N, C-alpha and C positions, 0 to 999 in steps of 0.2 A: 631171438636176439629182442625183437621188441618185448621179449620178458623181463627179459633181463635186466635192460633199460629203463622201465618202468617201478624199481626196484633202486636205479639209478640216476636221479636228471640231468647232472651233471655229466652227466657224459662227454667224451667226442669219441664223433667215429670216422677212424680217416679208411675211407675207400679206393684200393688198390684197380686199378683197371677202366676204362668205361664205365660215368657212374651210374647208375640206377634212378628210377623215379623216387622211390625215399628215400628223402632223408635225416633219418636218423641221428636220436643225439641233441645235444643241446647249440653241438657245433659238428658239423660236418665238413669234413676237408675231404675232397676227390683230389686224385694225383695225375686221371688219366693214363695210367702207365705202372705198373708193377716193378719196373728197374730199380736197383739201392737203390741211384742217384736219386729219382723221384718219393722215395721212401726217408732217404734223411736231408731232402731237403722240407719234405711234409714236417720230416718230426723238427725240424731248424724252426720250421716258422711257427709250431704249435711251442717249444719252447722260450719263442719270443712275445708270444700271443699271453702266455701264463707265467716268465717270469719278470 
């Protein structure tokens, strides 16, 4: 993933579940769970930041 992100420095990374130590991407969002609700909340938060 590091190689892919090197070509896209404006990337947003969403970590589902327990976050790791690495914070990849320009923006890193950790949900602490992979449920549909957590995914929806993360998407809405990002839409609010970007829109």
